[in-house]
N, C-alpha and C positions, 0 to 999 in steps of 0.2 A: 861201610869200609872207608868211603871217601872222607867222612867226618873225622875218623881217627887218623887217617893218612895226612890230614893237615897238621896234626900234632907231632907225629913221628912215623917212621917206616914201620908198617904193621908186621913185617918180617922179624923185627927186633922184639916183638911182644910174644912171650910164651903164654898161650891161653890156658892158664891153670885155675882161674877163678871164674865162677858163673854168676851172672846177674840176669834176673828175669823181670819182665814188666808186662803188664796188660794195659792196653789203651782202648778207648771206645770213642768213636767220633762219627759224625754224619756222612763223611766222605773220605776217600782214600788220601787226599791231600792233607786233611786235618790229622788223619791217623799217622801219616809220615812225619809231620811236624811234631806231633805229640811223642812219637817214638824217639825222634832225635833229641827232643828236650829231656826225655827220661834218661837217655844215655849221657847227655851233657851233665845233668844233675848228678848222676852217679859218678861220673868222671871227676867232677869238682868236689863233691862231698867226701869221696873215699880215695881221691888221688889215684884213680884207676884209668887204664887205657886198654882198649879192646882190639882184638885181631881176628875174631871168628864170630859169625853171626848166623842166627836162624830166626825166621819170622813166619808165622802162619796168620792168615787173614780170613775171616769168615763173618758175614753179616755185620759189617761195621765194627768188628772187634779184631784187635791185633794182639797176638801173644808173641813176645820177642824174647829171645835168649841171646846173650852175648858173653863170650869168654875172653878173659884178659888177665891183666896182672897189675899190681901196684906200680906206679910210675917210679922208675929208678933213673934219676937225671943223668947219671954216668953212663947208663946203658942206652936209654931211649932218646936222649938229647931233645927234649920237647921244644918245639919251635914256637907254639902259641898256646893260649888257653881259650877254647871256644866258649863263648858266653851264652849263646842261645840261638835257636832256629826261628826264623820268622816266616810269615806267609807271603813273602815276596815272590810272586809268580811260581808257586809250586806246581809240579806236574807229576802225576803218577799214572802209569798205564801198563797194560799187559798185552803182549803180542800174541800172535797166532800159536806160538809154541808154549804159551802159558808162562813166559818169563816176564818178570816185572822190571820196570824202569822207574826210578824215582829221582827227581831233580828239584 
């Protein structure tokens, strides 16, 4: 959500299109970066912005779903175009309530 919120207010995006991606990596930090880069690639290639997300992770595999819409400059007022996610101090953790945090 934070990735797309750098581009526009997610409340302005009607989640009517679905994008799915599968990633595989040796650890959760690499999975996170791969997932972000899959979203960024889709956003760039198809001029899409997302506002709803679902992710499942199991045994080093991530299946992600994102819902969004084609960017409408008059509606979304895009602020920036994100070019890519990097491995600069990534951190992914799960708390006692099984909630994930990724940064």
